[in-house]
C-alpha positions in Angstrom: 85.7 96.2 62.1 85.9 95.3 58.5 83.8 96.4 55.8 83.0 95.2 52.3 82.6 97.5 49.2 80.6 96.3 46.1 82.3 97.4 42.9 85.3 96.4 40.9 89.1 97.0 40.5 89.0 99.6 37.5 85.8 101.4 38.6 86.6 105.1 39.6 84.0 105.4 42.2 84.9 102.0 43.8 88.7 103.4 43.8 87.7 106.3 45.6 86.0 104.4 48.5 89.2 102.1 48.8 91.6 105.2 48.8 89.3 106.8 51.7 89.3 103.5 53.6 93.3 103.2 53.3 93.6 107.0 54.5 91.4 106.1 57.5 93.1 102.8 58.1 89.9 100.9 57.8 90.1 97.3 56.5 88.0 97.0 53.3 87.3 93.7 51.4 86.3 94.3 47.5 83.3 92.0 46.4 83.4 92.0 42.7 80.4 93.5 40.7 80.8 94.7 37.2 77.5 96.2 36.0 78.4 96.6 32.3 79.7 93.1 32.1 76.9 91.6 34.2 79.1 90.0 36.6 77.4 89.4 39.9 74.8 91.9 39.1 71.7 89.7 39.9 73.0 88.9 43.5 74.1 92.5 44.0 70.7 94.1 42.9 68.6 91.7 45.1 70.9 92.8 48.3 70.9 96.6 47.2 67.7 97.2 45.2 67.9 101.0 45.6 71.2 100.9 43.7 69.5 99.9 40.5 72.6 97.9 39.8 75.2 100.7 40.1 78.3 100.5 42.0 79.7 101.0 44.8 77.8 99.9 47.9 79.1 99.3 51.4 78.3 96.9 54.1 79.7 96.6 57.5 78.9 96.8 61.2 75.4 98.4 61.6 75.7 100.0 58.2 74.5 98.9 54.6 74.4 101.9 52.1 74.5 102.8 48.6 75.7 106.0 46.7 79.4 107.0 46.6 79.2 110.3 48.2 77.3 108.9 51.2 79.9 106.0 51.5 83.0 108.3 51.3 81.3 110.6 53.6 80.7 107.7 56.2 84.0 106.1 56.1 85.9 109.5 56.5 84.0 110.0 59.7 84.6 106.5 61.2 87.8 107.6 62.8 88.3 111.0 61.0 92.1 110.4 61.2 92.9 112.0 57.9 90.4 115.0 58.3 89.2 114.2 54.9 86.0 116.4 55.5 88.0 119.7 56.3 89.0 121.3 59.5 85.9 120.4 61.4 84.0 123.6 60.6 80.6 123.5 59.1 81.8 125.9 56.3 84.7 123.7 55.1 82.4 120.5 55.4 79.8 122.2 53.2 82.6 123.4 50.6 84.0 119.8 50.5 80.5 118.4 50.0 79.9 121.1 47.3 83.0 120.1 45.3 82.2 116.2 45.7 78.6 116.8 44.4 80.1 118.8 41.6 82.6 116.3 40.5 80.3 113.4 40.9 77.3 114.9 38.9 78.7 117.7 36.7 82.3 116.7 36.0 82.0 112.8 35.8 78.5 113.0 33.9 79.8 115.5 31.3 83.2 113.5 30.8 81.1 110.4 30.4 79.1 111.8 27.6 82.4 112.2 25.7 84.3 109.0 26.5 81.7 106.2 27.6 80.2 105.5 24.0 83.8 105.2 22.8 84.5 102.2 25.2 84.8 98.9 23.4 84.1 95.3 24.5 81.4 95.9 26.9 78.4 93.6 27.3 76.2 96.5 28.1 77.7 99.6 26.2 76.6 103.1 26.2 74.6 104.2 23.1 76.7 105.8 20.4 75.8 109.1 18.6 78.7 111.1 17.0 77.2 114.4 17.6 76.3 113.7 21.3 80.0 112.6 21.6 81.0 115.9 20.1 78.8 117.9 22.3 80.1 115.9 25.2 83.6 116.9 24.3 82.8 120.6 23.9 81.1 120.7 27.4 84.0 118.6 29.0 86.6 121.2 27.7 84.5 124.2 28.8 84.0 122.6 32.3 87.7 121.5 32.6 88.7 125.1 31.5 86.9 126.4 34.5 88.7 124.0 36.7 91.9 124.9 35.1 91.4 128.7 36.2 90.3 127.8 39.6 93.4 125.6 40.3 95.8 128.5 39.4 96.6 129.2 43.0 95.4 126.0 44.7 97.3 122.9 45.9 93.9 121.6 47.4 90.3 122.3 46.6 89.5 123.2 50.1 91.7 124.6 52.7 95.4 123.6 53.2 95.1 119.8 53.2 93.7 116.7 51.2 89.9 116.0 51.5 87.6 113.9 49.7 86.8 116.5 47.3 90.5 116.2 46.0 90.0 112.5 45.8 86.8 112.7 43.6 88.1 115.3 41.3 91.5 113.6 40.7 89.8 110.3 40.0 87.4 111.6 37.4 90.3 113.4 35.7 92.0 110.1 35.8 89.2 108.4 34.2 89.2 111.1 31.5 92.9 110.6 30.9 92.4 106.9 30.2 90.2 107.6 27.2 90.1 111.2 26.0 92.3 113.5 27.9 95.4 113.0 25.9 99.0 114.3 25.9 98.1 117.4 24.0 95.3 118.1 26.2 97.5 117.6 29.4 100.2 119.9 28.0 97.6 122.6 27.7 96.2 122.4 31.3 99.3 122.8 33.5 97.4 123.9 36.5 95.1 120.8 36.4 98.3 118.5 35.9 100.3 120.1 38.5 97.3 119.5 40.9 96.5 116.0 39.7 100.3 114.9 40.0 100.1 116.1 43.8 97.0 114.2 44.8 97.9 111.2 43.0 101.4 111.0 44.6 100.0 109.8 48.1 100.8 106.3 49.2 97.3 105.4 49.6 96.5 106.3 46.0 99.5 104.4 44.7 98.4 101.3 46.7 95.0 101.2 45.0 96.2 102.2 41.6 99.8 101.3 41.1 100.0 102.3 37.6 97.5 104.7 35.9 96.7 104.5 32.2 97.2 107.8 30.3 96.1 107.8 26.6 98.6 109.6 24.1 96.1 110.3 21.5 92.4 110.8 22.1 90.2 108.0 21.4 88.6 108.8 18.0 84.8 109.7 17.8 83.8 106.2 16.2 81.3 103.6 17.1 83.6 100.9 18.7 80.7 98.3 18.1 80.0 99.0 14.3 80.1 96.1 11.9 83.3 95.9 9.7 
């Protein structure tokens, strides 16, 4: 069975799906759709109208779905080889889903309010407002401070092995490190970095992301589209 994921190479949510598929041994074809560059968006939206142009989506034998959490959950269950939803108990499955929902809604949304308006060269950029970016930075640091405390005694978020919860949290940390979570920030969050390094060391992660970009200095709070 082969599945197609619609998204693009550098998209964190698409990357999560590709890693889940790799861990489960599921062949996965990438069909490129880049919403903020208007690449293949019309065709994509016509096929997946409920997506409202957002990626990823998945199509395969008897399945055609949108939303990254649903896709990751589905692929993790196809073979259940890697036990990415926990040990099989309802309690662990619920805890995994709780972390995944938190990461996808609270963590990425908060981080994006900090870094997304600072990304240049997009055909569909996020609106820039200096105060909103500062608010996003403050909220992100508070949220990640809570994560730092949580990870003080944890190798994995749920149980004693890797789950999709770890993939979501680590992937969104990686996205932040591309733009705003710089070397000084990383040095001041040792628990997060120890955890992050452990999750990103697996072969399937390295196959999807051979080399991660980590910014040395935080992207400045300036409008990247301002006229010179």
